[in-house]
N, C-alpha and C positions, 0 to 999 in steps of 0.2 A: 504494500500500500504506500510506503514511503517513496519508492521509486516512481510510482504513478503520480503521486502528489508533487514530487520534484519536477517531473516532466511538464506537468500542467503549469507549474509555477514558472518554469523557463519559457514556455510558450506564451504565457500571459505577459511576462516581462518583455519578450521580443515584440509582441503586439503593441505594448505601451510605448516602446522605443520608436517603432515605426510611426505611430500616431503622433508622437512628440516631434518627429522630424518631418512630418507631412508638409508643413508650410515651408520647408527648406527649399531653396532654389539651386541646390548643389547639382541637381540633375541637368539643369540648363547650362551647359558648358559653353565656354567662349566660342568653340567652333560652331555650335548650334546658333548662337547669337549672330555670328558672321554670316552663316547661311541664310538666316531670316532677313538680315539687312540686304543681302544680295538679291534675294527673291523680291523683296519689296521694291528695290531700285529698278529691277528689270521688268517687272510686270507691265509698265507702260510701253515698253519697247517690243513686246511680243504681239504677233498677229492673232494667234489663237491660244487660249488658255484651256488646257485639258485638266480638269479636276477629277481625280479618281477617289470615290468614296466607297465605303462598305455598304452594300445593298441591304444588309440586315439592320444597320444603324445609320441611315443617310444624313440625319441632322447632326448627330454627335461626332460623325467622322469628317465634318467640314474642316477644311484648313483655315485656321484662325487668321492667317495673313491675307486671305482673299475673301473672307466672310463679308466684308463691307462693300465689295464690288457689286454693282448692279448687274442683273442678268442681261446678257446681250448675245448677239450672234458670234461674238469673239470668245465666248465662254461655253465650253461643253462639259457637262457633268456625266461622268461614267459611274454607274452603280455596279461595282464589281462584286463578284461572289453571288450573282443573282441565282445560281443553282442552289445555294444554301439558304436563301431567303424564302420566307413564306410567299408563295406566288400571288395570293390575293392582296397581301400587303404591298408587295412589289408593284403590282398594277396601280394601286392607290397612290404610291409614292411617285410613280412615273406621271400619273395624271396631275398630282400636286405640283410637280416641278414644271410641267407643261403649262399649267394655269398661271404659273409665275413667270411665264415667257422664257423658260430655260430650255436649251437644247439638251436633252437627256437620253441616255441609253442604258439599258440593263444588260450586263455582259457577264460571262464566265470566262475569265482570262486564260483558263486552261484549255478552252475550246477554240482552236484556230479559226474555224468557220464563223464562230460568233464574233471574233475580233474583226474578221474580214468584212462582216456586215457593217460595222461601225466605220471602218476605213474607206470602204467603197462608196 
């Protein structure tokens, strides 16, 4: 019983430590900051912006750097992993983005024919 109690206590302490450091920005390293700045600087220079999101969580997988951009013909949203998403919900998300005037496609990136449909 003591070993079990000790293990539970160690796990509890580890969880508390993670929770304490949750607000820490250590994970956002200088090279990530440099990449974010480079993306922000170059967005006005590109002709087409291809944003790949997870079809299962299309709103929360938005890139924060381009979240503020308005939908346009220059921006294409790809909902990847469409094969893993609920098909009814995927159709609703596609309709949602189309109503927002976004050019959007649901794809399975492991399926070459599926990718060709988007490219052609």
